[in-house]
C-alpha positions as CSV (number, residue, x, y, z in Angstrom):
1,X,0.0,0.0,0.0
2,X,1.4,3.3,-1.1
3,X,1.1,6.3,1.3
4,X,0.3,9.5,-0.5
5,X,2.5,12.5,0.6
6,X,0.6,15.1,2.5
7,X,0.1,18.4,0.7
8,X,2.4,21.2,1.8
9,X,1.0,24.0,3.9
10,X,0.6,27.3,2.1
11,X,3.5,28.9,3.9
12,X,5.8,26.0,3.1
13,X,4.7,26.1,-0.5
14,X,5.5,29.8,-0.6
15,X,9.0,29.1,0.8
16,X,9.6,26.4,-1.8
17,X,8.5,28.7,-4.6
18,X,10.9,31.4,-3.3
19,X,13.7,28.8,-3.1
20,X,13.1,27.8,-6.7
21,X,13.1,31.4,-7.8
22,X,16.4,32.0,-6.0
23,X,17.9,29.0,-7.7
24,X,16.8,30.2,-11.1
25,X,18.5,33.6,-10.4
26,X,21.6,31.8,-9.3
27,X,21.7,29.8,-12.5
28,X,21.3,33.0,-14.5
29,X,24.2,34.6,-12.6
30,X,26.4,31.6,-13.2
31,X,25.5,31.7,-16.8
32,X,26.4,35.4,-17.1
33,X,29.9,34.5,-15.8
34,X,30.5,31.3,-17.7
35,X,28.3,31.7,-20.7
36,X,25.1,30.0,-21.7
37,X,26.2,26.4,-22.1
38,X,26.1,23.1,-20.2
39,X,29.0,21.6,-18.5
40,X,29.2,18.9,-21.2
41,X,29.6,21.6,-23.8
42,X,26.3,20.9,-25.6
43,X,23.8,23.7,-26.2
44,X,21.2,24.3,-23.5
45,X,17.5,24.3,-24.4
46,X,17.6,28.1,-24.5
47,X,20.3,28.0,-27.1
48,X,18.5,25.4,-29.1
49,X,15.5,27.7,-29.1
50,X,17.7,30.6,-30.3
51,X,19.0,28.4,-33.2
52,X,15.4,27.5,-34.0
53,X,14.6,31.2,-34.3
54,X,17.6,31.8,-36.5
55,X,16.6,28.9,-38.8
56,X,13.0,30.2,-39.2
57,X,14.0,33.8,-39.7
58,X,16.7,33.0,-42.2
59,X,14.5,30.7,-44.2
60,X,11.8,33.4,-44.3
61,X,13.9,36.4,-45.0
62,X,16.5,34.7,-47.3
63,X,19.3,36.2,-45.1
64,X,22.2,34.2,-43.9
65,X,23.0,33.5,-40.3
66,X,26.2,35.5,-40.7
67,X,24.2,38.5,-41.8
68,X,21.8,38.2,-38.8
69,X,24.7,37.7,-36.5
70,X,26.4,40.9,-37.7
71,X,23.2,42.9,-37.0
72,X,23.0,41.5,-33.5
73,X,26.7,41.4,-32.3
74,X,28.7,43.1,-35.0
75,X,30.4,39.9,-35.9
76,X,29.3,37.0,-38.1
77,X,30.0,33.9,-35.9
78,X,27.3,34.0,-33.1
79,X,25.3,31.1,-34.5
80,X,28.2,29.2,-35.9
81,X,29.9,29.3,-32.4
82,X,26.7,28.0,-30.8
83,X,26.5,25.2,-33.3
84,X,30.1,24.4,-32.4
85,X,29.0,24.1,-28.8
86,X,31.0,27.2,-27.7
87,X,28.0,28.9,-26.2
88,X,27.5,32.6,-25.7
89,X,27.1,35.0,-22.8
90,X,23.7,35.6,-21.2
91,X,23.9,39.3,-22.3
92,X,24.4,38.2,-26.0
93,X,21.6,35.6,-25.7
94,X,19.1,38.2,-24.5
95,X,20.3,40.6,-27.1
96,X,19.7,38.0,-29.8
97,X,16.2,36.9,-28.6
98,X,15.2,40.6,-28.2
99,X,16.5,41.4,-31.7
100,X,14.4,38.5,-33.1
101,X,11.3,39.6,-31.3
102,X,11.6,43.2,-32.5
103,X,12.3,42.3,-36.1
104,X,10.1,39.2,-36.4
105,X,8.2,39.3,-39.7
106,X,4.5,40.0,-39.3
107,X,3.6,37.2,-41.8
108,X,5.6,34.6,-39.8
109,X,4.2,32.9,-36.7
110,X,6.4,33.1,-33.6
111,X,7.1,29.5,-32.4
112,X,4.6,28.6,-29.7
113,X,7.1,26.6,-27.7
114,X,9.5,29.6,-27.3
115,X,8.7,32.5,-24.9
116,X,8.7,35.8,-26.8
117,X,10.3,38.8,-25.1
118,X,8.1,41.8,-24.7
119,X,9.0,44.4,-27.3
120,X,10.5,47.5,-25.6
121,X,9.4,51.0,-26.3
122,X,12.2,51.5,-28.8
123,X,11.3,48.5,-31.0
124,X,11.6,48.9,-34.7
125,X,7.8,49.5,-35.0
126,X,7.9,52.2,-32.2
127,X,10.9,53.9,-33.8
128,X,9.2,54.3,-37.2
129,X,6.0,55.6,-35.5
130,X,8.0,58.1,-33.5
131,X,9.6,59.4,-36.7
132,X,6.3,59.5,-38.6
133,X,4.5,61.3,-35.8
134,X,7.3,63.8,-35.3
135,X,7.6,64.6,-39.0
136,X,3.8,64.8,-39.5
137,X,3.4,67.2,-36.5
138,X,6.2,69.4,-37.9
139,X,4.7,69.6,-41.4
140,X,1.1,69.9,-40.3
141,X,0.0,66.7,-42.1
142,X,-1.2,63.2,-41.1
143,X,0.9,60.1,-41.0
144,X,-1.1,59.0,-44.1
145,X,0.6,61.7,-46.1
146,X,4.0,60.7,-44.7
147,X,3.2,57.1,-45.5
148,X,2.3,57.9,-49.2
149,X,5.5,60.0,-49.5
150,X,7.9,57.4,-48.1
151,X,6.2,54.1,-48.5
152,X,4.1,54.6,-51.6
153,X,0.9,53.6,-49.7
154,X,-1.2,55.4,-47.2
155,X,-1.8,52.7,-44.6
156,X,1.8,51.7,-43.7
157,X,1.9,53.5,-40.4
158,X,-1.7,52.6,-39.6
159,X,-0.7,49.0,-39.8
160,X,2.2,49.7,-37.4
161,X,-0.2,51.4,-35.0
162,X,-2.3,48.2,-35.1
163,X,0.7,46.1,-33.9
164,X,2.2,44.9,-37.2
165,X,6.0,44.7,-36.9
166,X,8.0,45.7,-40.0
167,X,10.4,43.3,-41.7
168,X,14.0,44.0,-41.1
169,X,14.6,45.2,-44.7
170,X,11.5,47.3,-44.6
171,X,12.5,48.9,-41.3
172,X,16.0,49.7,-42.6
173,X,14.7,51.1,-45.9
174,X,12.1,53.3,-44.2
175,X,14.7,54.5,-41.6
176,X,17.0,55.5,-44.4
177,X,14.2,57.3,-46.2
178,X,13.4,59.3,-43.1
179,X,17.0,60.2,-42.6
180,X,17.5,61.3,-46.3
181,X,14.3,63.4,-46.2
182,X,14.4,64.8,-42.7
183,X,14.0,68.6,-42.6
184,X,17.0,70.7,-41.6
185,X,15.0,72.7,-39.2
186,X,13.6,69.7,-37.3
187,X,15.7,67.9,-34.6
188,X,16.0,64.2,-35.1
189,X,14.4,62.3,-32.1
190,X,17.1,61.4,-29.6
191,X,15.6,58.0,-28.9
192,X,16.1,56.8,-32.5
193,X,19.6,56.1,-33.9
194,X,20.0,58.0,-37.2
195,X,21.7,56.3,-40.2
196,X,24.2,58.2,-42.2
197,X,22.9,60.1,-45.2
198,X,23.3,58.3,-48.5
199,X,25.8,59.9,-50.9
200,X,24.4,61.2,-54.2
201,X,24.4,58.5,-56.8
202,X,24.5,55.7,-54.2
203,X,22.4,52.6,-54.2
204,X,18.7,53.2,-54.0
């Protein structure tokens, strides 16, 4: 006859939950020191999820892992290092997952088994909306007019306001168009990094 364990009292359950939370924080701290990898050198579940995001994003966008790595870390070997079981730091891991979340294509479903970071206030979508609203207010027009001028269609910024996230190439193209056409008498918003102006005769 098996004896069923008695349920924990509420206060003991709270203490157990607090202990679990503390252990999770400790694992995160150790990961920040030693990098996100297991002692046997194999990728952790988190890193496998990161590779899964990279696979989906690259297949959808037709960009290489090296190109995406350059956008996240300014070097091309983030994903190749993970595949070689060399891991990465927690800071880099969070930077990569945040980048994917902010730049995830609107027509591609985010994997259900992977927790998606909450988009910060300065996400790609929010940065474009900030520029559009600032420019529209300065020129006394609506964002529909700005949308027609820069995107060739009137509902671009309306879709962003409704929660659609722009593709990476669309975001970079629109950001460049804002920069190239920004009025000299209007200060560029400090919360948005401004790309360099394209030289005359450069690529469109």
